[in-house]
N, C-alpha and C positions, 0 to 999 in steps of 0.2 A: 655361504658362500660358495658356490662353483666357482674354481679358480677357473682364467680364464687362456686361450693361449696365448704362443707367439703369436706377433701378427708377420712377424719375417714369413712364419711358414707357408701361412696360404699365401702371401704373395710368393715363393719361390712357384708353386707349383700354377698361379695363373701363370706368371715370366713361363713357366715350361709351353701351354696352350700357345702363348703369343708365337714363340721362336719357334716351335713345329709349321706352323703356317707358311715357315721361307725356307726351310728344307728335312727332310723327313731325316727319322731315325735313325741308328747304325744299325741293320742287317747279318744274319754269317752267310748272305750271300755280298757283301759289305763289308770289312771288316772294318775296325780302328785303323788301322795304317795305311788302310787305301782311300781310307779319304781325302780329299781335294782341305786340303788350309782352308777356311771361310776365315773373310776380310773382316768379318762382323763378330767374330770371337767363338767362342766352342757350342758344341749345342749341348744343349739340355734338356735331354730327355727323361719322361716318368719313372722310366727306371733304375735312368742315376742317380732322381729322389730318392728312391724306396731302397737305393742300394749304401753301403757301409761304405767309407767312413761317411755320416749324416753333414748333410751341407748347412742345417744348423748348430753342427760342432759340438762340440758337449760340457754340461754344464757344471759346474765340482758337488757333486753329493752328501751329506750328511751334512750340514752346516748348520752348529749348536752355539750356542754361544753358553760359559760357563754363568752359573752361576748369580756369580757377583757383577758380572755384567766387562771382566776387563781384559778376558780375553774371547778369542773364537777359535773352533774347530773343527773340522774337518776332513774328509776319506784326499786322499793325492791319490792319484792311478798310476801305477808304471806297467808303459806299454812292453807289452810281450815278444819273448826273444822267439828266436828259432821253434825249443821244446822246451819254451813256459809258456804259460798261460797269464794272464790279465791279472795283474796284482793290485792291492793296493796299502797306501801307507796311512795311518793320521799324521796330520800337523795340525801344531796351534798355532794361533797368532795375536802380538798383542795389538790391544782395540785405540792405543795409544799409542804405538810408533809405526803400526803396519810392518812389527819387525818375528816372521816367522823361521817355529824351527818343527825338530821329529819331534814328534810325543808317542811315539809307537811304532817300527818297524813293519814292513811288510811282512817280512817270520816273527816278529812277538807275536802280528794279532794273527796270525791263520793259529795258532793256537791257545788265545780267545777266543775269537771271534767263533763263535758256536754256527759248527755247519750248517748252512739250510737245505731241510731234507723235502719239503715240499712248498707246491708252487698254487699262489689262486690261478684257479682257470674262469673267471669272468671278470669282469673290465664296471662290473656295476655292484651295485649293494656297499657291502664292505668292501669291496674289489676293488672298488674306483679311489681308494686311495696307501699305500703302500706302508705297512708302519716302517719304524727307525730302526734302523740298529745299535745306536746309543743310546742313553742318556745320561746326564751328570752326574752326581750325588748332591743331593741337596748344599752338603756343607764344602762343596769341590772339588775331596780328595780320591773318591771314585771312581773309577764311570760301570757302568751297567750293558752290560753286552747279551745281546738278544736271537734269538731265529724260533721258527713256530713252533720248538720243539724244548729250549733249552734257553736257562740263564747262568749267564757266566760273571761275579763278578773283578775286578779288576781292582788293586789298592798301587795311587799309585804314588803314597810317600814309603810301599816296601819292592814297589814293580815285581807284584805280584799278583796270579790270578787262582779265582777259587771255582766250581759248577757250586749255584746254589738250586738247578735244578736240569733235570735230563730227561728223555726216555724216546717214547717216541709216540708218544698223548700231545696232541696238536696244544700251545693256551695260544694269547692270544692278549691284548692288549694290556701290554705288563705296564708296572706306570712304580715308579715310587714313593715312598709315603711322606709328606713331609719333612716331619720328622727324618728319615732318611730308614729306621729301623728294620722296615717290611716292605718288601716288593710281592704290588698286590699284581694279577692275573689271570684271565677263565681260562676252565679248562671246565668238561663236561657241564654248558649251560651256566656255570656254576664260577662261582668267590671264589679264591684264593689266595691265602697269603702265606707267605714264605720269611719267614725272618730271616734275616742278614747276619748276625754275629753269629747261628749257631745250622742255619741251611733247615731246619724244621717245617714243614708244609702240613698249612693247616685248612678247614671250611669256613668259608665263613657264613657261606649261604649254603641250606640245603636240599631243595627243594628240584633244584632246576634240572630240569630233561627239555627234548627237544620238540617239544609243546610248547608248554609255561619253565621261559628264558630267564636267568637272574644275574641281571647284569651284562646282559648280551641285547648285538642290537639284533633286529633284523635282519630283511634285504628293505622293506622298505622305507625304515627310519632314517637311512643315511640318502640313502638315495632321491630320496623324495622334496627330504627338514633338511637334509647336507648337517646330519647330526654326525660329529667323530668317535664319542663314548655312551655306553652309558650307566659308568659310572665315576665317585665323584669322594673323593677323600674333604674329610674336614678340615680347615685351615688347621689347628693342632692336632689331629691326629687321632684323634680319638673317634672316630665312626667315620664310614663308609657311606654314603647317601645310591641308590640304585633304584636303575628300572624295571618292573618285573614285564612281561611282555607276554601276554595270554594267548599263543595262537592258533589256539583250536579251532577257530572256526573259520584261522582263515584258508584258504584255498591252497592247492599246492600246486606246482608247478617242475617239472621232467627239463632238466637242462643236458643232455650230452654233453659229455665229453668226445669234440673229436678227433684228436690231434691222438686220443685210446683207440688197439685194431678193435676192441670189441663193446663198440659202443656202447661203452658202461655211459650211466646217465644219473645224475642226484636232483635228489626231490625242493625245490627248494619253495617256502610260504610265498604265494605272490597273490595280493589281494589284488583282483580282477575291478577294474572302473563297478560303483557301485557297488562293491561287494563287502563284505565281513574285511576289518581292520580288527589286528593285533589289540586288545585290551590289557592298558595299559595304567603298572600303579607305582606311584614312589613309595620307595622303602630309606629308612637309616636302620643301615644296623653299626652295635657298637663293636667298636675292635674288641674291646675285651670282652662278653660275652656272644655274642653275636646273636639278643634276640630281635629282630626286625619289631619295626615301628612302623607300620603307613600315616600316610599321609593325606589330607581330606585335599582333593584337589574333586571334590563336587559328587555325585549321585550321575548323574549321566558321565556313562565310559564307549562312549562313541566320538570318540575326540582325541585328538593329538595333545602329546609332551612333549614341544619339542626342546624342550631348553632347560635345563634345570643347575642352577650355581649355590653352592653358598656363599653366606655372609662374611664377616670378616671372624663373627662372634663369634660362629661355631656353634650357634647356638640355635639360625635360624638357616630358610632356605630359600629362594626364592622361584615358581617355576612355572613356567608359564606355562598356558594348558592352548590351546586353540581348535578351531570348532569346527566340523565335518567338512561345515565349507567355505573353512578357512577366512571367511570376512570379521573372526572377531575374535581379538589376543587378549587375555588375561594379566599379566603380574600378578602372583599369590605371594606372597610373603607366609612361609609355616614354622609353625616351631620345629624342632627339630625330636620331643622326648614327647608335648602330647599329640602330635604328629594336629593339631587344630590352626588356620586357616585365613584369609584374610584377603580381599582385592584389593591391592594396591594402585594398581592405572590399567585403564583397558584400553585396546584402540579396532575402532572400529573403519574400515572400509567397504562400501557396495559391493566390492568385484573379487580384491584380493587378499593378504595379509602378505610379501614380503621377513618370512623370517630374517633373525639376519642375527651373529655373532657380539653384537655391541653392546651387550649387558655390562659393565664396572660401580662396584660399590666399593668407596672412599674407607679408605680405614678410622676415620671420624664416626663410622657410625647412623651417620646420616641423612647425608645424600649421594646420588647415585645418578651418570651416566647412561640416554637412554637414545634411544635413535628411532626417527619415525618419519614415515614420506603421506603424514595426511593434509603437507602442503600439497602436494603436484610430487616431492624431491626428495630423498631423504635427507633428512637436516640431524645434527646431534643440539637435543635438554639436557636441563639441569634439571636433577629432583629430588626432592625429599621425601622422606625414607614412608613420612609419611604419606605419599604420592600425588601434593602438590610438586607445579610447576614451578620452578624456581628461577629457569632463565633460557632462551631460547642461542643457543653459541654461535648457533652457523645459519646463515640463510642467501636464498638467491635460486636464482635458474638451473641450480644443475645440482647435484649425489653428492653425499660420500660414500665412496664404498664398504668400507670399512677404517674403524678404531684399529689403528696399529702399537699405537702405547699411550702412557697418562703418565708424566711425570709429577706427582702430587708434590712434590719438595720445592717444585718451583714454579707449581698452579699453569698446566703447559699437557695440550690433548694435540695426540698426531691424530694424525688422519686421515688415510687416500683418499681424493674427488675428481670427479668432473672440472673444478673450476673454470681451469682453463682451454677444454674443450672432451668435449666427449668423445671424444678419437681418442683420449689418454688419460693413462691415471698418474696421477701427482703426486705429492708427501707435501702433507699443509698441520701449520699445529696453528694452536687460537687456544688462548687463555680462556682460564676457568668462568669469567666477567664478561665473554666474547669478544676484549678487546686484544690488537698482535696478532692477524689475523695475517695466516703468511704464507705464501710457497719456500719447503722446503729443498726440491731437485730441483734441478734445472734444463736438462736436455729437452728434449721434442721425445715424446715416446710414452712407452708406458714402466711404470719402475715397480717392483714389490718388490713389500722391504723387510728386513724382519732386522726390528729392532731389538736390542737390547736393555736389558732389566732393568737398565737408571737408565733409560734413552738418554744416554755420552757418546754415542753411534750406531750404528746400520751397518748393515749389510742391502748395497740394493741388485737386484738384479734388474733391468736398463734393456730394454731391444727398442727398433721402432718399424720400420716395413719397411728395409734397404737394408737391415743389417741384423744378425743373430743374437742373442741377449750374452751382456757378459755381466761377471759378479766382481761390486767397489767394493768396498774398506769405509764409508765415507762419518762423519763429525756429525750433532746433529743441526748442525746449521747449512749441512748437503757443501760442505767443502770435501776433497777428496783423501785420506789417510795414504791408501794405498790401494793396487788389484789386487782381486783374487784369483780372478779368471779371467782376460783379455778376449777365449775365445776366437782368434783371428780364423776364417778360413779365408787361404788365398788362393785357392782354387775358383769360390764364385768371382773374381773380374776375368778369370775369362771368358764365363757364360754375358757379361755384358749388359749387365739382368736396367730392364728398361724400367726407366725412373715413372714411381708411381703418387699419383695427381688422386685429393681426393673432394667433392664436392657435395652441395644441398641441392637435391631439389626437391617439389613438393608434390606430395600424393591428390592419388582424384578426390579426397576431404578436403586438401590446404594442412595437410602437417609437412611441414620441415621433417625430410626425412635424410642422413648423411647417408652420401653413397663411398660403399667399402672403400672401393679400387676401381684408382681410370689409369689406365695406361696408352701410352703414346707410343705411336707404331706407323712410322714417315710423316710425320706430319697431318697426321689424321686420330683424328679425339673424339671419341662418342663416348656418350652414358646413357646407358637403358636400364630401365623400372621396372614390371609392369605396373600395370593399371588401376587393377580390382582389384583393391588392399592388398596385394602380397602375398595376393592368395592363387594364385589362374587354376582357373580346372583345362582336361584336355576333353577328348572325343572319348563318345558310347556308342553310342550305335556308327555302325562303319554304311559310309555313304551318307548319312543324316547329319541337320543345319551339325555347326562346333559350340559348344555352348562358348559365351562369348568370355573376351579373358581381351587384356591389351598390351601392350611394350610400348611404355615413349623411350623414342633414343636422340638425344640432347650430342650433334653433332658439333665442333667446333669450327671446325671447315667442313666446307662441304662447297663441290662443285652442281651438281644440280638440285632441281628443288620437290623432283620426281623421281625414284627411280624405285625397283622392284628389290627388295629381299628374301634371301633365305633361313630361316630359322632352324631351330636345330629337333625341329618336330618332321623335319622335307616339309612344308606347306608354305605353297606362295603368302605372302601380304605384300601389302598395297602403303609406300608411302602417304602421307598427306600432301597436299603443294609447298607444304609450310613450309623455308628454306632452316629453318631455326628445330624445327618438333616434329617426328615421324611416330608416327601412328600405324605397329600392326599386329593384327589382328589375324584370327584365325577362322578363315574362311567356310571350307569343308571337308572332312571327315575321311581319311580315307577310304576306298572301298570294299577295302578287307582288311580284316584286324584292325587294331588299335590304337592312335600313338602315344608313348610316350609322355609322360609327365614332364609340363618344366618346373627343374630347379629352381627350389624358392636358395639352394647356393650360391649356385651361379651358375651362368647358361653364354655362349657365347656365338656368336652371328654375326654372321662373313658378305658383306655386298659383292652383291655377282657383277651390280658395275664399275667397269671399268674405269670412268670417271673416279669413286669412290677410291680406290688404289687397292693397299694390301690390311688394312684396315682391322680389327676382328674389336668388333664392340662387347666389353663385360658385365653380367650381373651378379649383383653382390646382393 
């Protein structure tokens, strides 16, 4: 699943549009010190929103649990001095008491953390997700620090570090083997291993090229299927499963680096709609000899392999196979030695299958968790390894967003969901027999959680429509242990941002829709939404008749039943004579040029009649 932006960031921008109707922003001819003080608060401009420091504050970086789940580590930034650059320290917090202490000073960290020499040039594909800067060793005795070209191992007992890998070649997707003996990584389109004990390197795969990638993702898989890696260690560290991506038939597309003076470009494999996708195989390589074995994923090659997981016995793989139309998803169980596979479960949808990361195999080797949208809403199901459904664990007219953790010792599943409201994300728990359903998080809004390995505590990143995100350490019952980062932005109080409200409106086909933002200004409240299935069209022929689209504007308070309004397209519309609904429709195209499209994100419409005051209608 793709990550969602916090609501607060969007509402700061919308509030700026509202405030800008009351007074102009600063200009060169009118510097800030010459501006008369505003009785209703400061002036929030678009320039201020996109300048530093951010009005959304700053979240704590690098949050990671120790393997035993008893402590939490994170970077703490040190404000730069006059002649210094910003620096960071690594801190650790006790998950029981909330007490924090310094683990690595800024000076020590600078000598350990490999210098970053390369930056991602795009925010799509693999560039959508920044790599982690450090990982805990499985036994908690050391920390692996990494950059795009180097790996460093820091021993916590001796407080010494040593370079495992350095050079100019780019590396990616570094992982520590479950037994802590090796670090795996991708370099030169192949999988590599480096020994933690002596630093010796060797290839695990041999045939990787730009056209055939071994254990390396292309552009389309992370972008469209949100897959995060192309290889997986077996639980016993004896083998590595990986994707082989044959890109030879995939079209290439140039990506220009606009920050370079010479306009350099790199070629990216980009499958156009209807064009060839990469042909993907699943292989398993033994760590001992590296000999690959192909898993049977069927004779058809024009499909996707969106997820791969090991079962706990290290002898079997779970491979999800999705057809090209993305309407049939099959769960295959493959023998890692022979490659033979069987279909354990099949999901079908006449429109589209939404792939998730909710597959979880229990340690007993007999059951697994699965989520499905077969009821119209994503819910959790318990299955036997033979593919028979044992129980439905959640149900209702709401959806499970993601499984966050499973506490097998207590028989509890923790998951985020929309049960309280589709506008919120709350943390819940339920027992393996479907009983004990309860909400864990308390505050209304959006909660992104990071649960400890043994589910005794979790980090809660919380925000709502009027407050920047903050980070807290909470117990499994939702009670607070300590604040990690309150992220208070004092400057926001100066702007006296208008409160945000939410409404539910009906679409033209009777569907109930949530209105994302509703902002009150001078006692006038409007909500507007396009009527043509939320996909309004615009003029294509100058002077000709406009294609049909409309807008329903629902005023909470109005003093006239029929007024003319001006829209973003600068074309007059006509309100109906009903005091409760204003239907705004494009009448005629401009005689020259073409009108710009309506934005499906948001649109502001300002009433021209003084009887309506200075209200602004907002569409999202």
